[in-house]
N, C-alpha and C positions, 0 to 999 in steps of 0.2 A: 504494500500500500504506500502511495505517496502521502507524506504527512509533513505539515509545516507548523511549527509552533509560533513562527513570526511572520506568517503570511501577510498580516496587516501592514507590516513595514516593508515588504518586498514588492518590487515592481512586477516581478515575474514569479509564477509558480509553475514548475515543470514536474510532471509525474508520469512515469511509465507504468500504467496500471491505475488502480482506483485511488482517489484522493479523499481523505477523511480529515476534517479539521474542526476542533472545538476552540473557538477564539472569542474575544470580546467583540471584535469586528474585523471585517476584511475589506480593505479599500475605503474610498469615500466617493461621494457623488461627483466630485471634481477630478478624482484620480482612481479610475477603475484598475484593479489588479489584473494584469494580463496573464492568462493561463494557457498552458500547453498540456492538457490532461488527456491521456488516451483512454482511460477507463471512466468509471462513474464518479460523480461529484456528490459528496455529502458534507454539508457545512452547518454547524450550529454556532451562530454569532449574534448574540442579543442586540448589539449596537447597530448592526446592519451588514448587508452583503452586497458588495459592488465588484462584479467580476466581468471580464471580457475574454471569452475563449477565442484565441487568435487563429488556431488551426484545427479544423475538424469539428465534429459535432460536440455540443455540450450535453452530456448524458447525465441528467439529474436524477440522483437517487433520493435525496431529501435536502431541502434548503429550509432552515428554520431560523427566524429572527423576530425580535420584537420591534425592529425598525423596518427600513425599506429593503427590498430585494431588487437589485438591478443586475440583470444578466444579459450580456450581449454575446452573439456568436458571429464572427466576421467571415468565416469560411465554412460554414456548416449550419446544421439545424439545432434547435433546442428541443431535446427529446426527453420524455418521461421514461425513466427506467423502472418505475414503480407502477404496479397494476392495482387498481381498485381503491386506492387511498390518495390523500393529498401529497403532492410532491413539494410544493412551496407553501410555507406559512409565513406571512409578513404583514406589516401594516399597509404598505402600498407596494405594488409590483410593476416593474418596467422590464419588458422582454423585447429583444430586437435580434432578428436574424437577417443578415444582409443578403444572403443568397439562398437560404433554405426555408424550412418551415418551423412552426412552433406547435408541438404536438402533432398528432395525425389522427385520421379516422379510426385507426385500429387501437390507438392508445392516446386518449385525450389527456391533455395537461390539466390535472386537477389541482386546484389551489384553494387556499383559505386566506382571504384578506380580512383585516379588521373590519367590523361593521361600518360601512361607509367609506372604506378604503378606495384608493384610486388605482385603476388598472390602465397601463399602457402596454400594447403588444403589437409590434409591427414586423412583418416578414415579407420576403419576396414571394414565398409560396403560401400554402394554407396555414390558417391559424385555427386550431381546435383546442378550446379551453372550457373548463367548467369550474365555477366558483361554488364551493360546497356550503357556504354559510353567509347569511346576511346580505345587506345591500352593497352594491358596487357602483362607483362612479367611473364613467368611461372618459379618460383623457383622449387618447387616440388609439384605436384598434384598427389595423389595416392589413390587407394582403395586396401586394402590387400585381400579383398574377395568379390569383386563386380564390379560395373560399374562406370567409370568416364564419366559424361556427362557435357561438358563445352561449352557454347556458349558465344561469345565475339562480341561486336559491331565493333571494329577496328582490328588492327594488333595483332597477337599473336607472341611473340618472346621469345627467350631463356633468362631467367631472372636470371640465377645463375652463369654465367661466369666461370663454371667449367665443368668437364666431368660427373657430376651427372645427373641422369635421370630426365627429366622434367615431363613425364607422365608415370604412371605405374598402370595397372589394368587388370582384366580379359577381360573386354570389354571397349573400348575407343571410345567415340563419341565427336569429336572436330569440331566446326564450327565457322566461322566468317561471319558477315553480310556484312561488307564493307571493309574488309582488307585482308591481306595475313597471311599465317601460316609459320613461320620461314623465313630464307633467304638462298640463295645459299651458303653464307659463314659461316652461323651459323644456321644449321638445328636443329629443336627440337629433343631431344633424348627421345625415348619411349621404354617402356618395356611392351610387351603384354603377359599377363599371361594366355596362353591357350584359348584365345578368339578371338575377332575381333576388327578391327579398322575401323570406318566409318568416 
């Protein structure tokens, strides 16, 4: 297992195999820790998780924090390596895949945000995510060349307080189990790229 006791102070984390870390925090919002991890990623960091997988897929086993979770993949997808339960637990979540996908139809990225937490998820390909608990504010969730499939347990609301688009994809599937989508005074803003909205 790749393991680092001081990952929060290092610019790079390199692990041939699985990476497991229990830290106060890893990276910052202004300085994401660049990672080269060939195996799965497990991080428990109460202060926050700010990581960027530079090469290959980011294979998430479990990311847990009381702060924000920011995970970027510059040369691959962000994949859930856990089936049937949440992969990310955080106050707010920001995921970005430059050339790949976030989750997929066979293994949806299951997350738990704090009630009313803000979600940002942007990928070149598909985005398949489920929030298992509470209300979620959408900052920007987009697929440049695919489908956004997002399911939420509670309310879905505009989380960016601007005129920016909340949802953008060729095909959009948005559902809530026990809540509402947008409000009459602050509707979600969508951009449908030659597809359908279900």
